mmCIF file of the C-alpha atoms, coordinates in Angstrom:
data_MODEL
# 
_entry.id   MODEL 
# 
loop_
_atom_site.group_PDB 
_atom_site.id 
_atom_site.type_symbol 
_atom_site.label_atom_id 
_atom_site.label_alt_id 
_atom_site.label_comp_id 
_atom_site.label_asym_id 
_atom_site.label_entity_id 
_atom_site.label_seq_id 
_atom_site.pdbx_PDB_ins_code 
_atom_site.Cartn_x 
_atom_site.Cartn_y 
_atom_site.Cartn_z 
_atom_site.occupancy 
_atom_site.B_iso_or_equiv 
_atom_site.pdbx_formal_charge 
_atom_site.auth_seq_id 
_atom_site.auth_comp_id 
_atom_site.auth_asym_id 
_atom_site.auth_atom_id 
_atom_site.pdbx_PDB_model_num 
ATOM 1   C CA . UNK A 1 1   ? -6.751  -9.222  81.587  1.00 0.00 ? 1   UNK A CA 1 
ATOM 2   C CA . UNK A 1 2   ? -6.232  -12.203 79.246  1.00 0.00 ? 2   UNK A CA 1 
ATOM 3   C CA . UNK A 1 3   ? -7.203  -14.620 82.033  1.00 0.00 ? 3   UNK A CA 1 
ATOM 4   C CA . UNK A 1 4   ? -10.438 -12.711 82.694  1.00 0.00 ? 4   UNK A CA 1 
ATOM 5   C CA . UNK A 1 5   ? -11.331 -12.727 78.976  1.00 0.00 ? 5   UNK A CA 1 
ATOM 6   C CA . UNK A 1 6   ? -10.516 -16.450 78.803  1.00 0.00 ? 6   UNK A CA 1 
ATOM 7   C CA . UNK A 1 7   ? -12.785 -17.150 81.785  1.00 0.00 ? 7   UNK A CA 1 
ATOM 8   C CA . UNK A 1 8   ? -15.650 -15.229 80.170  1.00 0.00 ? 8   UNK A CA 1 
ATOM 9   C CA . UNK A 1 9   ? -15.144 -17.167 76.915  1.00 0.00 ? 9   UNK A CA 1 
ATOM 10  C CA . UNK A 1 10  ? -14.983 -20.461 78.857  1.00 0.00 ? 10  UNK A CA 1 
ATOM 11  C CA . UNK A 1 11  ? -18.225 -19.808 80.767  1.00 0.00 ? 11  UNK A CA 1 
ATOM 12  C CA . UNK A 1 12  ? -19.931 -18.485 77.630  1.00 0.00 ? 12  UNK A CA 1 
ATOM 13  C CA . UNK A 1 13  ? -19.020 -21.527 75.540  1.00 0.00 ? 13  UNK A CA 1 
ATOM 14  C CA . UNK A 1 14  ? -19.581 -24.341 78.028  1.00 0.00 ? 14  UNK A CA 1 
ATOM 15  C CA . UNK A 1 15  ? -22.589 -22.971 79.894  1.00 0.00 ? 15  UNK A CA 1 
ATOM 16  C CA . UNK A 1 16  ? -24.384 -20.171 78.044  1.00 0.00 ? 16  UNK A CA 1 
ATOM 17  C CA . UNK A 1 17  ? -23.923 -21.120 74.372  1.00 0.00 ? 17  UNK A CA 1 
ATOM 18  C CA . UNK A 1 18  ? -24.204 -24.854 75.070  1.00 0.00 ? 18  UNK A CA 1 
ATOM 19  C CA . UNK A 1 19  ? -27.424 -24.275 77.032  1.00 0.00 ? 19  UNK A CA 1 
ATOM 20  C CA . UNK A 1 20  ? -28.883 -22.104 74.265  1.00 0.00 ? 20  UNK A CA 1 
ATOM 21  C CA . UNK A 1 21  ? -28.028 -24.733 71.635  1.00 0.00 ? 21  UNK A CA 1 
ATOM 22  C CA . UNK A 1 22  ? -29.789 -27.469 73.630  1.00 0.00 ? 22  UNK A CA 1 
ATOM 23  C CA . UNK A 1 23  ? -32.798 -25.252 74.306  1.00 0.00 ? 23  UNK A CA 1 
ATOM 24  C CA . UNK A 1 24  ? -33.069 -24.273 70.623  1.00 0.00 ? 24  UNK A CA 1 
ATOM 25  C CA . UNK A 1 25  ? -32.809 -27.896 69.405  1.00 0.00 ? 25  UNK A CA 1 
ATOM 26  C CA . UNK A 1 26  ? -35.061 -29.506 71.996  1.00 0.00 ? 26  UNK A CA 1 
ATOM 27  C CA . UNK A 1 27  ? -37.113 -26.788 73.678  1.00 0.00 ? 27  UNK A CA 1 
ATOM 28  C CA . UNK A 1 28  ? -35.752 -28.121 76.997  1.00 0.00 ? 28  UNK A CA 1 
ATOM 29  C CA . UNK A 1 29  ? -33.962 -25.891 79.495  1.00 0.00 ? 29  UNK A CA 1 
ATOM 30  C CA . UNK A 1 30  ? -30.762 -27.832 80.324  1.00 0.00 ? 30  UNK A CA 1 
ATOM 31  C CA . UNK A 1 31  ? -30.315 -25.948 83.620  1.00 0.00 ? 31  UNK A CA 1 
ATOM 32  C CA . UNK A 1 32  ? -32.034 -28.389 85.958  1.00 0.00 ? 32  UNK A CA 1 
ATOM 33  C CA . UNK A 1 33  ? -30.792 -27.488 89.442  1.00 0.00 ? 33  UNK A CA 1 
ATOM 34  C CA . UNK A 1 34  ? -33.931 -27.028 91.492  1.00 0.00 ? 34  UNK A CA 1 
ATOM 35  C CA . UNK A 1 35  ? -34.594 -24.308 94.055  1.00 0.00 ? 35  UNK A CA 1 
ATOM 36  C CA . UNK A 1 36  ? -35.371 -26.710 96.906  1.00 0.00 ? 36  UNK A CA 1 
ATOM 37  C CA . UNK A 1 37  ? -33.180 -27.424 99.893  1.00 0.00 ? 37  UNK A CA 1 
ATOM 38  C CA . UNK A 1 38  ? -32.389 -31.021 98.959  1.00 0.00 ? 38  UNK A CA 1 
ATOM 39  C CA . UNK A 1 39  ? -28.841 -32.123 98.099  1.00 0.00 ? 39  UNK A CA 1 
ATOM 40  C CA . UNK A 1 40  ? -29.300 -31.403 94.384  1.00 0.00 ? 40  UNK A CA 1 
ATOM 41  C CA . UNK A 1 41  ? -30.623 -27.867 94.952  1.00 0.00 ? 41  UNK A CA 1 
ATOM 42  C CA . UNK A 1 42  ? -27.967 -27.113 97.560  1.00 0.00 ? 42  UNK A CA 1 
ATOM 43  C CA . UNK A 1 43  ? -25.220 -28.330 95.239  1.00 0.00 ? 43  UNK A CA 1 
ATOM 44  C CA . UNK A 1 44  ? -26.533 -26.019 92.520  1.00 0.00 ? 44  UNK A CA 1 
ATOM 45  C CA . UNK A 1 45  ? -26.165 -23.081 94.918  1.00 0.00 ? 45  UNK A CA 1 
ATOM 46  C CA . UNK A 1 46  ? -22.607 -24.141 95.790  1.00 0.00 ? 46  UNK A CA 1 
ATOM 47  C CA . UNK A 1 47  ? -21.764 -24.393 92.083  1.00 0.00 ? 47  UNK A CA 1 
ATOM 48  C CA . UNK A 1 48  ? -23.112 -20.847 91.536  1.00 0.00 ? 48  UNK A CA 1 
ATOM 49  C CA . UNK A 1 49  ? -21.025 -19.510 94.443  1.00 0.00 ? 49  UNK A CA 1 
ATOM 50  C CA . UNK A 1 50  ? -17.886 -21.168 93.035  1.00 0.00 ? 50  UNK A CA 1 
ATOM 51  C CA . UNK A 1 51  ? -18.534 -19.597 89.613  1.00 0.00 ? 51  UNK A CA 1 
ATOM 52  C CA . UNK A 1 52  ? -18.947 -16.090 91.059  1.00 0.00 ? 52  UNK A CA 1 
ATOM 53  C CA . UNK A 1 53  ? -15.908 -16.605 93.293  1.00 0.00 ? 53  UNK A CA 1 
ATOM 54  C CA . UNK A 1 54  ? -13.823 -17.472 90.236  1.00 0.00 ? 54  UNK A CA 1 
ATOM 55  C CA . UNK A 1 55  ? -14.989 -14.353 88.415  1.00 0.00 ? 55  UNK A CA 1 
ATOM 56  C CA . UNK A 1 56  ? -14.255 -12.148 91.439  1.00 0.00 ? 56  UNK A CA 1 
ATOM 57  C CA . UNK A 1 57  ? -10.771 -13.619 91.963  1.00 0.00 ? 57  UNK A CA 1 
ATOM 58  C CA . UNK A 1 58  ? -9.810  -13.334 88.313  1.00 0.00 ? 58  UNK A CA 1 
ATOM 59  C CA . UNK A 1 59  ? -11.372 -9.857  88.180  1.00 0.00 ? 59  UNK A CA 1 
ATOM 60  C CA . UNK A 1 60  ? -9.219  -8.732  91.120  1.00 0.00 ? 60  UNK A CA 1 
ATOM 61  C CA . UNK A 1 61  ? -6.160  -10.222 89.441  1.00 0.00 ? 61  UNK A CA 1 
ATOM 62  C CA . UNK A 1 62  ? -6.974  -8.477  86.140  1.00 0.00 ? 62  UNK A CA 1 
ATOM 63  C CA . UNK A 1 63  ? -8.315  -5.088  87.251  1.00 0.00 ? 63  UNK A CA 1 
ATOM 64  C CA . UNK A 1 64  ? -7.350  -4.483  90.889  1.00 0.00 ? 64  UNK A CA 1 
ATOM 65  C CA . UNK A 1 65  ? -3.843  -5.857  91.127  1.00 0.00 ? 65  UNK A CA 1 
ATOM 66  C CA . UNK A 1 66  ? -3.173  -3.779  94.260  1.00 0.00 ? 66  UNK A CA 1 
ATOM 67  C CA . UNK A 1 67  ? -5.854  -5.911  96.006  1.00 0.00 ? 67  UNK A CA 1 
ATOM 68  C CA . UNK A 1 68  ? -4.245  -9.181  94.921  1.00 0.00 ? 68  UNK A CA 1 
ATOM 69  C CA . UNK A 1 69  ? -2.245  -9.518  98.162  1.00 0.00 ? 69  UNK A CA 1 
ATOM 70  C CA . UNK A 1 70  ? -5.561  -9.927  100.008 1.00 0.00 ? 70  UNK A CA 1 
ATOM 71  C CA . UNK A 1 71  ? -6.055  -13.190 98.121  1.00 0.00 ? 71  UNK A CA 1 
ATOM 72  C CA . UNK A 1 72  ? -2.997  -14.558 99.976  1.00 0.00 ? 72  UNK A CA 1 
ATOM 73  C CA . UNK A 1 73  ? -0.838  -15.452 96.965  1.00 0.00 ? 73  UNK A CA 1 
ATOM 74  C CA . UNK A 1 74  ? 1.573   -18.370 97.156  1.00 0.00 ? 74  UNK A CA 1 
ATOM 75  C CA . UNK A 1 75  ? 4.495   -16.352 95.757  1.00 0.00 ? 75  UNK A CA 1 
ATOM 76  C CA . UNK A 1 76  ? 6.781   -19.392 95.859  1.00 0.00 ? 76  UNK A CA 1 
ATOM 77  C CA . UNK A 1 77  ? 4.586   -21.054 93.205  1.00 0.00 ? 77  UNK A CA 1 
ATOM 78  C CA . UNK A 1 78  ? 4.601   -18.038 90.886  1.00 0.00 ? 78  UNK A CA 1 
ATOM 79  C CA . UNK A 1 79  ? 6.846   -19.576 88.274  1.00 0.00 ? 79  UNK A CA 1 
ATOM 80  C CA . UNK A 1 80  ? 6.823   -19.127 84.466  1.00 0.00 ? 80  UNK A CA 1 
ATOM 81  C CA . UNK A 1 81  ? 6.882   -22.892 83.889  1.00 0.00 ? 81  UNK A CA 1 
ATOM 82  C CA . UNK A 1 82  ? 3.920   -23.508 86.231  1.00 0.00 ? 82  UNK A CA 1 
ATOM 83  C CA . UNK A 1 83  ? 2.039   -20.636 84.605  1.00 0.00 ? 83  UNK A CA 1 
ATOM 84  C CA . UNK A 1 84  ? 2.552   -22.219 81.159  1.00 0.00 ? 84  UNK A CA 1 
ATOM 85  C CA . UNK A 1 85  ? 1.410   -25.593 82.493  1.00 0.00 ? 85  UNK A CA 1 
ATOM 86  C CA . UNK A 1 86  ? -1.630  -23.868 84.018  1.00 0.00 ? 86  UNK A CA 1 
ATOM 87  C CA . UNK A 1 87  ? -2.527  -22.240 80.692  1.00 0.00 ? 87  UNK A CA 1 
ATOM 88  C CA . UNK A 1 88  ? -2.087  -25.591 78.956  1.00 0.00 ? 88  UNK A CA 1 
ATOM 89  C CA . UNK A 1 89  ? -4.524  -27.162 81.440  1.00 0.00 ? 89  UNK A CA 1 
ATOM 90  C CA . UNK A 1 90  ? -7.033  -24.318 80.958  1.00 0.00 ? 90  UNK A CA 1 
ATOM 91  C CA . UNK A 1 91  ? -6.979  -24.776 77.177  1.00 0.00 ? 91  UNK A CA 1 
ATOM 92  C CA . UNK A 1 92  ? -7.098  -28.588 77.484  1.00 0.00 ? 92  UNK A CA 1 
ATOM 93  C CA . UNK A 1 93  ? -10.087 -28.260 79.801  1.00 0.00 ? 93  UNK A CA 1 
ATOM 94  C CA . UNK A 1 94  ? -12.051 -26.137 77.351  1.00 0.00 ? 94  UNK A CA 1 
ATOM 95  C CA . UNK A 1 95  ? -11.392 -28.626 74.550  1.00 0.00 ? 95  UNK A CA 1 
ATOM 96  C CA . UNK A 1 96  ? -12.318 -31.662 76.702  1.00 0.00 ? 96  UNK A CA 1 
ATOM 97  C CA . UNK A 1 97  ? -15.501 -30.094 78.066  1.00 0.00 ? 97  UNK A CA 1 
ATOM 98  C CA . UNK A 1 98  ? -16.677 -28.854 74.653  1.00 0.00 ? 98  UNK A CA 1 
ATOM 99  C CA . UNK A 1 99  ? -16.065 -32.249 72.999  1.00 0.00 ? 99  UNK A CA 1 
ATOM 100 C CA . UNK A 1 100 ? -17.729 -34.177 75.846  1.00 0.00 ? 100 UNK A CA 1 
ATOM 101 C CA . UNK A 1 101 ? -20.747 -31.864 75.771  1.00 0.00 ? 101 UNK A CA 1 
ATOM 102 C CA . UNK A 1 102 ? -20.957 -32.247 71.989  1.00 0.00 ? 102 UNK A CA 1 
ATOM 103 C CA . UNK A 1 103 ? -20.873 -36.033 72.331  1.00 0.00 ? 103 UNK A CA 1 
ATOM 104 C CA . UNK A 1 104 ? -23.693 -35.882 74.883  1.00 0.00 ? 104 UNK A CA 1 
ATOM 105 C CA . UNK A 1 105 ? -25.710 -33.901 72.298  1.00 0.00 ? 105 UNK A CA 1 
ATOM 106 C CA . UNK A 1 106 ? -29.305 -33.462 73.491  1.00 0.00 ? 106 UNK A CA 1 
ATOM 107 C CA . UNK A 1 107 ? -28.644 -35.452 76.687  1.00 0.00 ? 107 UNK A CA 1 
ATOM 108 C CA . UNK A 1 108 ? -26.388 -32.758 78.191  1.00 0.00 ? 108 UNK A CA 1 
ATOM 109 C CA . UNK A 1 109 ? -27.766 -31.078 81.302  1.00 0.00 ? 109 UNK A CA 1 
ATOM 110 C CA . UNK A 1 110 ? -26.528 -28.918 84.158  1.00 0.00 ? 110 UNK A CA 1 
ATOM 111 C CA . UNK A 1 111 ? -27.859 -31.010 87.009  1.00 0.00 ? 111 UNK A CA 1 
ATOM 112 C CA . UNK A 1 112 ? -30.377 -33.860 87.052  1.00 0.00 ? 112 UNK A CA 1 
ATOM 113 C CA . UNK A 1 113 ? -33.342 -33.692 84.692  1.00 0.00 ? 113 UNK A CA 1 
ATOM 114 C CA . UNK A 1 114 ? -36.147 -35.794 86.133  1.00 0.00 ? 114 UNK A CA 1 
ATOM 115 C CA . UNK A 1 115 ? -38.779 -34.416 83.714  1.00 0.00 ? 115 UNK A CA 1 
ATOM 116 C CA . UNK A 1 116 ? -37.306 -35.053 80.276  1.00 0.00 ? 116 UNK A CA 1 
ATOM 117 C CA . UNK A 1 117 ? -36.100 -38.436 79.074  1.00 0.00 ? 117 UNK A CA 1 
ATOM 118 C CA . UNK A 1 118 ? -32.601 -38.577 77.606  1.00 0.00 ? 118 UNK A CA 1 
ATOM 119 C CA . UNK A 1 119 ? -30.445 -41.396 76.346  1.00 0.00 ? 119 UNK A CA 1 
ATOM 120 C CA . UNK A 1 120 ? -27.435 -42.848 78.145  1.00 0.00 ? 120 UNK A CA 1 
ATOM 121 C CA . UNK A 1 121 ? -24.257 -41.731 76.374  1.00 0.00 ? 121 UNK A CA 1 
ATOM 122 C CA . UNK A 1 122 ? -21.504 -44.364 76.490  1.00 0.00 ? 122 UNK A CA 1 
ATOM 123 C CA . UNK A 1 123 ? -19.495 -43.616 73.340  1.00 0.00 ? 123 UNK A CA 1 
ATOM 124 C CA . UNK A 1 124 ? -16.725 -41.156 72.458  1.00 0.00 ? 124 UNK A CA 1 
ATOM 125 C CA . UNK A 1 125 ? -14.986 -39.779 75.538  1.00 0.00 ? 125 UNK A CA 1 
ATOM 126 C CA . UNK A 1 126 ? -17.510 -41.669 77.669  1.00 0.00 ? 126 UNK A CA 1 
ATOM 127 C CA . UNK A 1 127 ? -15.723 -44.894 76.724  1.00 0.00 ? 127 UNK A CA 1 
ATOM 128 C CA . UNK A 1 128 ? -12.827 -43.751 78.934  1.00 0.00 ? 128 UNK A CA 1 
ATOM 129 C CA . UNK A 1 129 ? -14.504 -41.663 81.638  1.00 0.00 ? 129 UNK A CA 1 
ATOM 130 C CA . UNK A 1 130 ? -18.043 -41.625 82.991  1.00 0.00 ? 130 UNK A CA 1 
ATOM 131 C CA . UNK A 1 131 ? -17.605 -37.927 83.770  1.00 0.00 ? 131 UNK A CA 1 
ATOM 132 C CA . UNK A 1 132 ? -15.409 -36.204 81.169  1.00 0.00 ? 132 UNK A CA 1 
ATOM 133 C CA . UNK A 1 133 ? -17.190 -32.850 81.622  1.00 0.00 ? 133 UNK A CA 1 
ATOM 134 C CA . UNK A 1 134 ? -16.512 -32.854 85.355  1.00 0.00 ? 134 UNK A CA 1 
ATOM 135 C CA . UNK A 1 135 ? -12.969 -34.076 84.706  1.00 0.00 ? 135 UNK A CA 1 
ATOM 136 C CA . UNK A 1 136 ? -12.463 -31.118 82.366  1.00 0.00 ? 136 UNK A CA 1 
ATOM 137 C CA . UNK A 1 137 ? -13.801 -28.686 84.978  1.00 0.00 ? 137 UNK A CA 1 
ATOM 138 C CA . UNK A 1 138 ? -11.407 -30.087 87.607  1.00 0.00 ? 138 UNK A CA 1 
ATOM 139 C CA . UNK A 1 139 ? -8.521  -29.713 85.140  1.00 0.00 ? 139 UNK A CA 1 
ATOM 140 C CA . UNK A 1 140 ? -9.545  -26.056 84.640  1.00 0.00 ? 140 UNK A CA 1 
ATOM 141 C CA . UNK A 1 141 ? -9.534  -25.456 88.392  1.00 0.00 ? 141 UNK A CA 1 
ATOM 142 C CA . UNK A 1 142 ? -6.005  -26.835 88.725  1.00 0.00 ? 142 UNK A CA 1 
ATOM 143 C CA . UNK A 1 143 ? -4.943  -24.763 85.712  1.00 0.00 ? 143 UNK A CA 1 
ATOM 144 C CA . UNK A 1 144 ? -6.386  -21.604 87.269  1.00 0.00 ? 144 UNK A CA 1 
ATOM 145 C CA . UNK A 1 145 ? -4.509  -22.339 90.499  1.00 0.00 ? 145 UNK A CA 1 
ATOM 146 C CA . UNK A 1 146 ? -1.213  -22.741 88.629  1.00 0.00 ? 146 UNK A CA 1 
ATOM 147 C CA . UNK A 1 147 ? -1.724  -19.475 86.724  1.00 0.00 ? 147 UNK A CA 1 
ATOM 148 C CA . UNK A 1 148 ? -2.659  -17.494 89.863  1.00 0.00 ? 148 UNK A CA 1 
ATOM 149 C CA . UNK A 1 149 ? -1.698  -19.579 92.899  1.00 0.00 ? 149 UNK A CA 1 
ATOM 150 C CA . UNK A 1 150 ? -3.361  -18.173 95.994  1.00 0.00 ? 150 UNK A CA 1 
ATOM 151 C CA . UNK A 1 151 ? -5.498  -19.273 98.930  1.00 0.00 ? 151 UNK A CA 1 
ATOM 152 C CA . UNK A 1 152 ? -8.736  -18.549 97.082  1.00 0.00 ? 152 UNK A CA 1 
ATOM 153 C CA . UNK A 1 153 ? -7.920  -20.504 93.921  1.00 0.00 ? 153 UNK A CA 1 
ATOM 154 C CA . UNK A 1 154 ? -6.942  -23.365 96.236  1.00 0.00 ? 154 UNK A CA 1 
ATOM 155 C CA . UNK A 1 155 ? -10.322 -22.913 97.947  1.00 0.00 ? 155 UNK A CA 1 
ATOM 156 C CA . UNK A 1 156 ? -11.997 -23.193 94.532  1.00 0.00 ? 156 UNK A CA 1 
ATOM 157 C CA . UNK A 1 157 ? -10.264 -26.540 93.950  1.00 0.00 ? 157 UNK A CA 1 
ATOM 158 C CA . UNK A 1 158 ? -11.421 -27.740 97.379  1.00 0.00 ? 158 UNK A CA 1 
ATOM 159 C CA . UNK A 1 159 ? -15.040 -26.595 97.015  1.00 0.00 ? 159 UNK A CA 1 
ATOM 160 C CA . UNK A 1 160 ? -15.258 -27.880 93.437  1.00 0.00 ? 160 UNK A CA 1 
ATOM 161 C CA . UNK A 1 161 ? -13.881 -31.267 94.406  1.00 0.00 ? 161 UNK A CA 1 
ATOM 162 C CA . UNK A 1 162 ? -16.552 -31.656 97.087  1.00 0.00 ? 162 UNK A CA 1 
ATOM 163 C CA . UNK A 1 163 ? -19.340 -30.242 94.916  1.00 0.00 ? 163 UNK A CA 1 
ATOM 164 C CA . UNK A 1 164 ? -18.477 -32.266 91.815  1.00 0.00 ? 164 UNK A CA 1 
ATOM 165 C CA . UNK A 1 165 ? -18.068 -35.517 93.746  1.00 0.00 ? 165 UNK A CA 1 
ATOM 166 C CA . UNK A 1 166 ? -21.426 -34.901 95.436  1.00 0.00 ? 166 UNK A CA 1 
ATOM 167 C CA . UNK A 1 167 ? -23.064 -34.198 92.068  1.00 0.00 ? 167 UNK A CA 1 
ATOM 168 C CA . UNK A 1 168 ? -21.534 -37.314 90.520  1.00 0.00 ? 168 UNK A CA 1 
ATOM 169 C CA . UNK A 1 169 ? -22.964 -39.497 93.276  1.00 0.00 ? 169 UNK A CA 1 
ATOM 170 C CA . UNK A 1 170 ? -26.404 -37.882 92.951  1.00 0.00 ? 170 UNK A CA 1 
ATOM 171 C CA . UNK A 1 171 ? -26.316 -38.408 89.188  1.00 0.00 ? 171 UNK A CA 1 
ATOM 172 C CA . UNK A 1 172 ? -25.156 -42.020 89.546  1.00 0.00 ? 172 UNK A CA 1 
ATOM 173 C CA . UNK A 1 173 ? -28.093 -42.760 91.846  1.00 0.00 ? 173 UNK A CA 1 
ATOM 174 C CA . UNK A 1 174 ? -30.488 -41.135 89.357  1.00 0.00 ? 174 UNK A CA 1 
ATOM 175 C CA . UNK A 1 175 ? -28.957 -42.952 86.361  1.00 0.00 ? 175 UNK A CA 1 
ATOM 176 C CA . UNK A 1 176 ? -29.246 -46.333 88.121  1.00 0.00 ? 176 UNK A CA 1 
ATOM 177 C CA . UNK A 1 177 ? -32.971 -45.732 88.537  1.00 0.00 ? 177 UNK A CA 1 
ATOM 178 C CA . UNK A 1 178 ? -33.388 -44.259 85.054  1.00 0.00 ? 178 UNK A CA 1 
ATOM 179 C CA . UNK A 1 179 ? -31.416 -46.827 83.011  1.00 0.00 ? 179 UNK A CA 1 
ATOM 180 C CA . UNK A 1 180 ? -31.224 -49.860 85.309  1.00 0.00 ? 180 UNK A CA 1 
ATOM 181 C CA . UNK A 1 181 ? -29.128 -52.752 84.019  1.00 0.00 ? 181 UNK A CA 1 
ATOM 182 C CA . UNK A 1 182 ? -27.763 -50.748 81.084  1.00 0.00 ? 182 UNK A CA 1 
ATOM 183 C CA . UNK A 1 183 ? -26.184 -48.253 83.488  1.00 0.00 ? 183 UNK A CA 1 
ATOM 184 C CA . UNK A 1 184 ? -24.983 -50.935 85.926  1.00 0.00 ? 184 UNK A CA 1 
ATOM 185 C CA . UNK A 1 185 ? -23.160 -52.654 83.054  1.00 0.00 ? 185 UNK A CA 1 
ATOM 186 C CA . UNK A 1 186 ? -21.655 -49.322 82.017  1.00 0.00 ? 186 UNK A CA 1 
ATOM 187 C CA . UNK A 1 187 ? -20.432 -48.791 85.619  1.00 0.00 ? 187 UNK A CA 1 
ATOM 188 C CA . UNK A 1 188 ? -18.560 -52.101 85.397  1.00 0.00 ? 188 UNK A CA 1 
ATOM 189 C CA . UNK A 1 189 ? -16.856 -51.141 82.116  1.00 0.00 ? 189 UNK A CA 1 
ATOM 190 C CA . UNK A 1 190 ? -15.879 -47.479 82.642  1.00 0.00 ? 190 UNK A CA 1 
ATOM 191 C CA . UNK A 1 191 ? -14.327 -45.810 85.678  1.00 0.00 ? 191 UNK A CA 1 
ATOM 192 C CA . UNK A 1 192 ? -15.723 -42.688 87.304  1.00 0.00 ? 192 UNK A CA 1 
ATOM 193 C CA . UNK A 1 193 ? -12.800 -40.448 86.294  1.00 0.00 ? 193 UNK A CA 1 
ATOM 194 C CA . UNK A 1 194 ? -10.363 -42.201 83.908  1.00 0.00 ? 194 UNK A CA 1 
# 
C-alpha cells in the first residue's frame, strides 16, 4: 500500500503539480506530445502505456496480492537489503527530478514544444547531466524493480530505456535547431547522462 501511495505522490508532484505550476505561471501547457504518428507522438503513447503499466503493477502488489504470482516475481531477488536500496533510489529519484524541474523553471516541458520559445538551461544539475530529469526517472524504475522484482517491472525498465533514449535523441535534434552553436557547445561540455 505504501508503494502505491508513493507512486501516486511521485506522479502528482513531477507531472500533475509541476504541469499546473508551469501553466499557471506562463499560460503554456507543458504537455507537448502531439497526437500524430511521428516518432514524438508515438513516444508519448509509449510513455503513457508505461505509466499505466506501473500503476497496474503496483496496484496488484498493493491490493491484489494473490494475483502477484502472475507478474512472475523473481523471488530470489526479494531481499530486505535490495528493498531498502530500492526505496532509497525511489526517494533519490523524486528529489533529483523535482530539483531538475525546478531549475528548468518555465522551460520544463513533457515532450518537445515547437510553439513556445524557452531558454536553454545549462546551470544547476544541468552542469553535470544534460538529462537529469530522465536520469531521475531511470533511477526510479530501477528502484521500483528492486522493491518488487518481477518480469513486469523489468519490462518497465526495458521499455523506459528505449523510450527515454528515443526522446533524448529527438530533443537533441530539436535543441540543435533551436539553439544552434550555444547547444553544440553545451554538448561538448556536458555528457548525456553524467
